[in-house]
C-alpha positions in Angstrom: -241.8 -38.0 -45.1 -242.2 -38.2 -41.3 -245.7 -37.1 -40.2 -246.7 -34.4 -37.8 -248.2 -35.3 -34.4 -252.0 -35.1 -34.0 -252.9 -32.8 -31.1 -255.4 -34.4 -28.7 -257.1 -33.2 -25.6 -258.6 -36.5 -24.3 -255.3 -38.2 -23.3 -253.6 -37.3 -20.1 -250.8 -38.7 -17.8 -251.3 -37.5 -14.3 -250.0 -38.4 -10.8 -251.9 -38.4 -7.5 -252.2 -35.6 -5.0 -249.1 -35.4 -2.8 -251.1 -35.3 0.4 -254.4 -33.6 1.4 -253.2 -30.1 0.8 -252.1 -30.7 -2.8 -254.5 -29.0 -5.1 -252.5 -29.3 -8.4 -254.0 -31.1 -11.3 -251.0 -33.2 -12.1 -250.2 -34.4 -8.6 -247.2 -36.6 -7.5 -245.7 -38.8 -10.2 -242.2 -39.3 -8.7 -242.9 -41.8 -6.0 -239.2 -42.4 -5.3 -236.7 -39.7 -6.1 -233.6 -40.7 -8.0 -230.2 -40.6 -6.3 -227.0 -42.2 -7.3 -226.8 -44.1 -10.5 -227.8 -47.8 -10.2 -224.9 -48.9 -12.4 -227.1 -50.8 -14.8 -226.2 -51.3 -18.4 -227.6 -48.5 -20.6 -229.7 -51.0 -22.5 -231.3 -52.5 -19.3 -234.9 -53.5 -19.2 -235.3 -53.9 -15.5 -239.0 -53.3 -14.4 -242.0 -55.7 -14.8 -245.5 -56.1 -13.4 -247.6 -59.2 -12.8 -251.2 -58.2 -13.4 -252.3 -61.7 -12.6 -250.9 -61.6 -9.1 -250.5 -57.9 -8.5 -246.8 -57.6 -8.0 -244.2 -55.0 -9.2 -240.5 -55.9 -9.6 -237.7 -53.3 -10.1 -234.0 -53.4 -10.3 -231.7 -52.0 -7.5 -228.0 -51.5 -7.5 -227.4 -54.9 -6.0 -230.4 -56.9 -7.2 -234.1 -56.2 -7.3 -237.0 -55.2 -5.1 -240.7 -56.0 -5.1 -244.0 -54.8 -3.8 -247.8 -55.4 -4.1 -249.3 -53.1 -6.7 -252.4 -52.5 -4.5 -250.2 -51.5 -1.5 -248.3 -49.1 -3.7 -251.5 -47.6 -4.9 -252.8 -47.1 -1.3 -249.6 -45.2 -0.4 -249.6 -43.2 -3.6 -253.3 -42.1 -3.2 -252.7 -41.0 0.5 -249.4 -39.2 -0.4 -247.3 -41.4 1.9 -243.8 -42.7 1.1 -243.8 -46.0 -0.9 -240.4 -47.3 0.2 -241.8 -49.3 3.2 -243.9 -51.4 0.8 -240.9 -53.0 -0.8 -238.9 -56.1 -0.1 -235.4 -56.3 -1.5 -233.0 -59.1 -2.6 -229.3 -58.9 -3.4 -228.3 -61.2 -6.2 -224.8 -61.8 -4.9 -223.4 -61.2 -8.4 -220.7 -58.8 -9.4 -222.5 -58.3 -12.7 -225.4 -55.8 -12.7 -228.9 -56.8 -13.6 -229.7 -56.4 -17.3 -233.2 -57.8 -17.7 -236.0 -58.5 -15.2 -239.0 -60.3 -16.7 -241.8 -62.7 -15.9 -242.6 -65.7 -18.1 -245.9 -66.0 -19.9 -247.7 -67.6 -17.0 -246.3 -65.0 -14.6 -245.2 -67.8 -12.2 -241.5 -67.5 -12.8 -239.4 -64.3 -12.5 -236.2 -64.3 -14.5 -233.3 -62.0 -13.4 -230.7 -62.0 -16.2 -227.1 -60.8 -15.6 -224.3 -60.5 -18.1 -221.5 -61.8 -15.9 -218.8 -62.3 -18.5 -218.1 -62.4 -22.2 -219.5 -65.5 -23.9 -222.3 -66.2 -21.3 -225.1 -64.8 -19.2 -226.7 -66.0 -16.0 -230.5 -66.5 -15.5 -231.6 -66.5 -11.9 -235.2 -68.0 -11.6 -237.5 -67.2 -8.7 -241.0 -68.6 -7.9 -243.8 -66.0 -7.8 -245.5 -67.6 -4.8 -242.5 -66.6 -2.6 -243.0 -62.8 -3.0 -245.9 -62.7 -0.5 -244.7 -59.9 1.7 -241.8 -57.3 1.9 -240.2 -59.6 4.6 -240.5 -62.7 2.5 -237.4 -64.7 1.4 -237.7 -65.3 -2.3 -237.3 -68.9 -3.5 -234.7 -69.3 -6.2 -235.7 -72.4 -8.1 -232.8 -72.6 -10.6 -229.8 -70.8 -11.9 -228.7 -71.3 -15.6 -225.7 -70.1 -17.5 -226.7 -69.3 -21.1 -223.9 -69.9 -23.6 -223.5 -67.0 -26.1 -221.0 -66.5 -28.9 -217.3 -66.3 -27.8 -216.5 -62.7 -26.8 -220.2 -61.6 -26.9 -222.3 -60.3 -24.0 -226.0 -60.5 -23.4 -227.8 -57.6 -24.9 -231.5 -58.5 -24.4 -233.7 -61.4 -23.4 -237.5 -62.1 -23.9 -239.6 -64.9 -22.6 -241.8 -66.7 -25.2 -245.4 -65.4 -25.1 -246.8 -68.9 -25.3 -244.2 -71.5 -24.1 -243.4 -71.0 -20.4 -239.8 -72.5 -20.6 -238.7 -70.9 -23.8 -236.7 -67.7 -24.1 -235.0 -65.6 -26.8 -231.7 -63.8 -26.4 -229.8 -61.3 -28.5 -226.1 -60.9 -27.8 -223.8 -58.1 -28.7 -222.4 -60.0 -31.8 -225.9 -59.8 -33.3 -226.8 -63.4 -32.9 -230.3 -64.5 -31.7 -230.6 -67.7 -29.8 -233.7 -69.6 -28.5 -233.2 -71.5 -25.3 -235.4 -74.3 -23.8 -235.1 -74.5 -20.0 -234.6 -78.1 -19.0 -236.9 -80.2 -16.8 -235.9 -81.0 -13.3 -234.3 -79.1 -10.4 -231.1 -77.2 -10.3 -229.3 -75.5 -13.1 -226.3 -75.6 -15.3 -225.0 -74.5 -18.7 -227.5 -74.2 -21.6 -226.9 -73.8 -25.3 -229.5 -72.3 -27.6 -231.2 -74.7 -30.0 -231.3 -72.1 -32.8 -228.9 -69.3 -33.8 -230.5 -66.9 -36.3 -227.2 -65.4 -37.5 -227.6 -65.0 -41.2 -227.1 -61.2 -40.6 -226.2 -59.6 -37.3 -229.3 -58.3 -35.6 -229.6 -55.2 -33.4 -233.1 -55.9 -32.1 -235.3 -58.9 -31.8 -238.8 -60.0 -30.6 -241.2 -62.9 -30.7 -244.3 -62.8 -32.8 -247.5 -62.6 -30.7 -247.9 -66.4 -30.8 -244.3 -67.4 -30.7 -244.1 -69.0 -34.1 -241.9 -66.3 -35.5 -238.9 -64.2 -34.5 -238.5 -60.7 -36.0 -234.9 -59.5 -36.2 -234.1 -55.8 -36.8 -231.0 -55.1 -38.8 -228.4 -52.3 -38.9 -229.4 -51.9 -42.6 -233.0 -51.1 -41.6 -234.4 -54.4 -42.8 -236.4 -56.8 -40.6 -235.9 -60.6 -41.1 -239.0 -62.8 -40.4 -237.7 -66.1 -39.0 -239.5 -69.3 -38.4 -238.7 -70.5 -34.9 -239.4 -74.1 -35.9 -237.1 -74.2 -38.9 -234.7 -71.4 -37.8 -234.7 -70.0 -41.3 -235.7 -66.7 -42.8 -239.1 -66.8 -44.6 -239.3 -63.1 -45.5 -237.5 -59.8 -45.2 -239.1 -56.4 -44.8 -237.0 -53.8 -46.5 -236.7 -50.3 -45.0 -239.6 -48.0 -46.1 -237.3 -45.2 -47.4 -240.1 -43.1 -48.8 -241.9 -43.0 -45.5 -238.7 -42.2 -43.7 -237.9 -39.3 -46.1 -234.7 -41.0 -47.3 -233.3 -41.9 -50.7 -232.9 -45.6 -51.3 -229.8 -46.8 -49.5 -230.0 -44.1 -46.8 -229.1 -44.9 -43.2 -232.0 -46.4 -41.2 -231.2 -48.9 -38.5 -234.1 -51.0 -37.1 -233.4 -50.4 -33.4 -236.7 -51.7 -32.1 -239.1 -54.3 -33.3 -242.4 -55.2 -31.6 -245.3 -57.3 -32.7 -248.9 -56.4 -31.8 -251.2 -59.3 -32.5 -250.9 -61.2 -35.8 -251.0 -58.3 -38.2 -249.1 -55.3 -36.8 -245.4 -54.8 -36.3 -243.9 -51.7 -34.9 -240.4 -50.8 -36.1 -238.5 -47.8 -34.7 -235.7 -46.6 -37.1 -232.6 -44.7 -36.1 -231.9 -42.2 -39.0 -229.0 -40.0 -40.1 -228.2 -37.2 -37.7 -229.4 -39.0 -34.6 -233.1 -38.8 -35.3 -235.7 -41.5 -35.2 -238.9 -42.5 -36.9 -241.4 -45.2 -35.9 -243.5 -47.1 -38.5 -246.4 -49.6 -37.9 -246.3 -52.3 -40.5 -249.3 -54.3 -41.7 -248.1 -57.8 -42.0 -249.8 -61.1 -43.1 -248.8 -63.1 -40.0 -248.5 -66.9 -40.0 -245.4 -69.0 -40.9 -246.1 -69.8 -44.5 -243.3 -68.5 -46.7 -245.5 -68.3 -49.8 -248.1 -66.3 -47.9 -245.5 -63.8 -46.8 -244.2 -63.5 -50.4 -247.6 -63.0 -51.9 -249.1 -60.8 -49.2 -248.8 -57.0 -49.2 -246.7 -56.3 -46.1 -246.6 -52.6 -46.1 -245.7 -49.7 -43.8 -249.4 -48.8 -43.0 -248.9 -46.1 -40.3 -246.1 -43.5 -40.2 -245.8 -42.4 -36.5 -242.9 -40.0 -37.1 -240.4 -39.4 -34.2 -242.5 -41.2 -31.6 -239.9 -40.7 -28.9 -237.2 -38.3 -30.1 -233.7 -38.8 -28.6 -232.9 -36.3 -25.9 -229.7 -37.8 -24.7 -226.3 -36.6 -25.9 -223.7 -38.3 -23.7 -223.2 -42.0 -22.8 -222.4 -43.1 -19.3 -218.7 -43.5 -20.2 -218.6 -39.8 -21.3 -218.6 -40.6 -25.0 -221.2 -39.4 -27.5 -224.6 -41.1 -27.4 -225.0 -43.5 -30.3 -228.7 -43.8 -31.1 -228.3 -46.7 -33.6 -226.3 -48.9 -31.2 -227.5 -48.0 -27.7 -231.2 -47.0 -27.9 -233.7 -49.3 -26.2 -237.5 -48.7 -26.5 -240.2 -49.5 -23.9 -243.8 -49.9 -25.1 -247.1 -50.5 -23.2 -250.3 -51.0 -25.1 -254.0 -50.5 -24.3 -255.8 -52.3 -27.1 -259.3 -51.3 -25.9 -258.3 -47.7 -26.3 -256.3 -48.3 -29.6 -253.4 -46.7 -27.9 -249.6 -47.2 -27.3 -247.5 -45.6 -24.6 -243.9 -45.3 -25.7 -240.6 -44.4 -24.0 -236.9 -45.0 -24.6 -233.6 -44.9 -22.7 -232.6 -41.7 -24.4 -235.9 -39.7 -24.1 -236.9 -37.1 -21.5 -240.6 -38.1 -21.3 -243.2 -40.6 -22.3 -245.1 -40.3 -25.6 -248.1 -42.0 -27.1 -249.8 -43.0 -30.3 -253.2 -44.2 -31.2 -256.2 -44.4 -33.5 -259.5 -42.5 -33.2 -261.0 -45.1 -35.6 -262.8 -48.0 -33.9 -261.4 -50.2 -36.7 -257.9 -48.9 -36.0 -257.4 -47.8 -39.6 -255.4 -44.7 -38.9 -252.8 -44.7 -36.2 -250.9 -41.5 -35.5 -248.6 -40.0 -33.0 -250.6 -38.2 -30.3 -249.4 -35.0 -28.7 -251.2 -33.6 -25.6 -252.7 -30.2 -26.1 -251.4 -29.0 -22.7 -247.8 -29.6 -21.8 -248.9 -29.6 -18.2 -249.9 -33.3 -18.7 -246.7 -34.4 -20.4 -245.2 -37.3 -18.4 -241.7 -35.9 -18.0 -238.9 -37.9 -16.4 -237.6 -35.8 -13.5 -234.0 -34.9 -13.1 -232.1 -35.7 -9.9 -230.5 -32.9 -8.0 -227.2 -33.4 -9.8 -227.9 -35.0 -13.1 -230.3 -36.3 -15.8 -231.8 -39.7 -15.5 -233.3 -41.9 -18.1 -235.6 -44.9 -18.4 -234.4 -48.4 -17.7 -237.8 -50.1 -17.7 -241.5 -49.4 -18.1 -244.6 -51.5 -17.3 -248.4 -51.3 -17.4 -250.4 -52.0 -14.2 -254.0 -52.9 -14.6 -254.8 -53.6 -11.0 -255.7 -50.0 -9.8 -259.0 -49.6 -7.8 -259.0 -45.9 -6.9 -261.0 -43.5 -9.1 -259.0 -40.6 -10.6 -260.2 -37.0 -9.9 -259.6 -34.8 -12.9 -261.5 -31.6 -12.3 -262.6 -30.4 -8.9 -266.4 -30.8 -8.4 -266.8 -33.2 -11.4 -267.3 -36.9 -11.4 -263.9 -38.7 -11.2 -262.8 -41.1 -13.9 -262.9 -44.8 -13.2 -259.7 -46.6 -12.0 -257.3 -46.4 -15.0 -254.1 -48.1 -16.1 -251.0 -47.0 -14.4 -247.7 -46.6 -16.3 -244.7 -47.4 -14.0 -241.2 -46.2 -15.0 -237.8 -47.0 -13.4 -235.0 -44.6 -14.0 -231.2 -45.1 -14.3 -230.8 -43.5 -10.8 -233.3 -45.6 -9.0 -236.2 -43.2 -9.3 -239.7 -44.8 -9.5 -242.4 -42.8 -11.4 -246.1 -43.6 -11.9 -248.7 -41.9 -14.0 -252.4 -42.7 -14.3 -253.0 -43.1 -18.0 -256.4 -41.3 -18.8 -258.6 -41.4 -21.8 -261.4 -39.0 -21.1 -263.5 -40.2 -24.1 -263.2 -43.9 -23.5 -266.6 -45.5 -22.6 -266.9 -47.6 -19.5 -267.6 -51.1 -20.5 -267.7 -53.2 -17.3 -271.0 -54.8 -16.2 -271.8 -52.0 -13.8 -270.8 -49.3 -16.4 -268.5 -47.7 -13.8 -265.2 -49.1 -14.9 -263.1 -50.5 -17.7 -263.5 -54.3 -18.4 -259.8 -54.8 -19.0 -258.8 -53.7 -15.4 -257.9 -56.7 -13.3 -258.6 -58.0 -9.8 -255.3 -59.7 -8.9 -255.4 -63.4 -7.8 -254.0 -64.4 -4.5 -250.4 -65.7 -4.8 -250.3 -69.5 -5.3 -249.7 -71.6 -2.3 -246.2 -73.1 -2.1 -246.1 -76.6 -3.6 -246.1 -79.6 -1.2 -242.6 -79.9 0.2 -241.6 -76.7 -1.6 -238.7 -78.6 -3.3 -237.0 -77.0 -6.3 -238.4 -79.7 -8.5 -241.9 -79.2 -7.3 -241.7 -75.5 -7.8 -240.4 -75.8 -11.3 -242.9 -78.5 -12.3 -245.8 -76.4 -11.3 -244.6 -73.1 -12.7 -245.9 -73.9 -16.2 -249.0 -75.8 -15.2 -250.4 -73.8 -12.4 -250.2 -74.2 -8.6 -252.9 -76.0 -6.6 -256.2 -74.2 -6.9 -255.0 -71.7 -9.6 -255.5 -72.9 -13.1 -252.4 -72.0 -15.1 -251.8 -72.6 -18.8 -251.8 -76.4 -18.6 -253.4 -79.6 -19.8 -256.2 -79.7 -22.3 -258.3 -81.5 -19.7 -260.0 -78.9 -17.6 -260.2 -79.0 -13.8 -257.2 -81.0 -12.9 -256.8 -81.6 -9.2 -253.7 -79.5 -9.1 -255.0 -76.7 -11.2 -253.2 -77.9 -14.3 -256.1 -77.9 -16.6 -257.5 -74.4 -16.8 -256.6 -71.4 -18.8 -256.0 -68.1 -17.1 -259.5 -66.8 -16.4 -260.5 -64.6 -19.4 -261.9 -61.2 -19.0 -264.9 -60.1 -21.1 -264.1 -58.1 -24.2 -265.8 -54.7 -24.5 -268.7 -54.9 -26.9 -267.4 -53.7 -30.2 -264.0 -53.3 -28.6 -260.7 -53.2 -30.3 -258.0 -55.9 -30.5 -254.5 -56.0 -32.0 -255.7 -59.0 -34.1 -254.3 -62.2 -32.6 -256.7 -64.7 -34.0 -257.6 -68.1 -32.4 -258.0 -71.3 -34.3 -258.8 -74.9 -33.5 -256.3 -77.6 -33.5 -256.7 -81.4 -33.8 -253.6 -82.0 -31.7 -254.9 -80.1 -28.7 -258.5 -81.0 -28.0 -260.3 -78.3 -25.9 -256.9 -76.6 -25.6 -257.1 -73.6 -23.3 -257.1 -70.1 -24.9 -257.1 -66.7 -23.5 -259.6 -65.4 -26.1 -261.5 -63.2 -26.1 -260.2 -61.8 -22.9 -257.0 -60.1 -22.0 -253.7 -61.9 -21.7 -250.9 -60.4 -19.7 -247.1 -60.1 -20.0 -244.5 -58.3 -18.0 -245.1 -54.9 -19.4 -248.5 -54.9 -21.0 -251.3 -57.0 -22.4 -253.0 -58.1 -25.6 -256.3 -59.4 -26.7 -256.5 -63.0 -27.9 -259.2 -64.3 -30.0 -260.8 -63.0 -33.2 -261.1 -59.2 -32.9 -264.4 -57.5 -33.8 -263.0 -56.1 -37.0 -263.8 -57.9 -40.3 -261.7 -60.9 -41.3 -258.9 -59.8 -43.5 -259.1 -56.2 -42.2 -256.1 -54.5 -40.7 -256.7 -56.0 -37.3 -258.6 -59.0 -38.5 -257.6 -62.6 -39.0 -255.8 -63.5 -42.1 -255.6 -67.2 -41.5 -255.3 -69.9 -38.9 -252.4 -68.5 -36.9 -252.8 -69.8 -33.4 -249.9 -71.9 -32.4 -250.2 -75.2 -30.6 -247.3 -75.7 -28.3 -246.6 -79.4 -27.5 -243.9 -79.6 -24.9 -243.5 -80.7 -21.4 -244.5 -78.2 -18.7 -241.9 -75.8 -17.6 -239.0 -77.7 -15.9 -241.2 -80.5 -14.6 -243.7 -83.2 -15.0 -247.0 -81.3 -15.5 -249.3 -81.9 -18.5 -248.5 -80.5 -22.0 -249.0 -76.9 -22.7 -252.1 -76.2 -24.7 -252.9 -73.6 -27.4 -252.6 -70.1 -26.2 -253.4 -66.9 -28.1 -251.5 -64.0 -26.5 -250.2 -60.6 -27.1 -246.5 -59.8 -26.3 -245.7 -56.3 -25.1 -242.4 -56.9 -23.4 -239.6 -54.4 -24.0 -238.0 -54.4 -27.4 -234.3 -54.6 -27.8 -232.1 -52.1 -29.5 -228.6 -51.7 -30.9 -225.3 -53.1 -29.8 -223.3 -54.3 -32.7 -220.2 -56.1 -33.6 -219.1 -58.6 -36.2 -220.2 -62.2 -35.5 -217.6 -64.1 -33.5 -216.8 -67.7 -33.7 -219.3 -69.9 -31.9 -218.5 -71.0 -28.4 -216.9 -74.4 -28.2 
């Protein structure tokens, strides 16, 4: 049966004082008030943050806007308007933006639009060009992604390890994996794999990109090898944990992998309710290992983000099973997840008090004063269309007047369907400081300067360096460290807290990639969160420990160009999960 929430007093979501005269504890969290609806699809995922370079990107009615996270923090702390910090770009497309996401090196920004049935358009921009609000973003390519005939794009996710690979789910339930081509320009692309044994309503990569998890309308989750394109295992719905008889309605509307051994599945149940479950899974791509291992629903989180929405944008009844999209941000060092959805009225969280992460539960704040509620506009409700975690904050957080403030803490950003932009400092009052000076959290980040434009700034040069790193900034690149163009280094790792917690993405050696760069044991970043690479401090074979040699070696050309091969990367993936949108599979596009 769904479990009750655990009441906690040490977790809080608060804003910043709205000017010097604001004495409230909760402060200002709505930095931009919502107005008219943006017109985005209801399943949009249109907000992302680069923690490596300190940039925030958010959809607008005509395209997207961007700002430096440190500049936004300065304005937030002083109570000033944040609008002047943003630059803005119109896409020039009649189709609204559906997904806005950074690739795994955070050097390419992808803006996905569903322009017509049977295809979608990917607009690619170079991160170096977002150096000021007045900058003119450099579009390096535009690709048309071929979907099934009659289908529209439902969701898209960059690979967590391969900078030019991406996964799409269309409204027919078919999942494709696309490899972006080398060289400049664009054109039409066809996916190399179509995982369409059964129509999916959600999909995500595994933490190392070797698997794809496909959530089904029946409640099952298919575990698919990306190399072979075949199903190696299927997780059946945990009817007992969901309080259902065998064969009850339970659609897997959200799937998300955390490290090698945890998979979160959010189920839509009968009567429009939901229930989230954290599965313990064996990881790896060996079919026999999956068959023999005891994959089990280890943590019942209950209704982690209960639906609050009753009407769809077209006036019809809200369909949880087919329209719900979930947004998740994780703080592994705190054993904590922040969770929201496009049909909820506030953010929620879950976590584990155990240092080994052996007992996750849904957390409910003792005081409703600190509930992160999505504000209404003057005329209507608004809902989330994107959420991201910002680890670049520098300002301490006053909690109680006269007491020592808390160190700079993660910021949860949320974009609403009506253009509102909300921000909350995510506080954990019992979390120990673990940086060298004992005054901060080791996972907080000092953003790097934006890369310099490549010599000549041609489209080919931009794309060639987007996977390997720009001059002077070591991206995920060649195994040979210290290349003259910064192609050899891994992203600079951060120290792991002593005895800290990880979601269990293990590292392993590989003969095919000598001295291959890894992100272990520091933090690795994605568009809406982060994960810890490397062997976690828990015992091998434990819930968050290594169950085998799971690190993937990606041997491919660098993204769209002639840089060195991509090395081994261990990385968490915390991008937004997809959710329902169904239909019978159509005939493949000619």
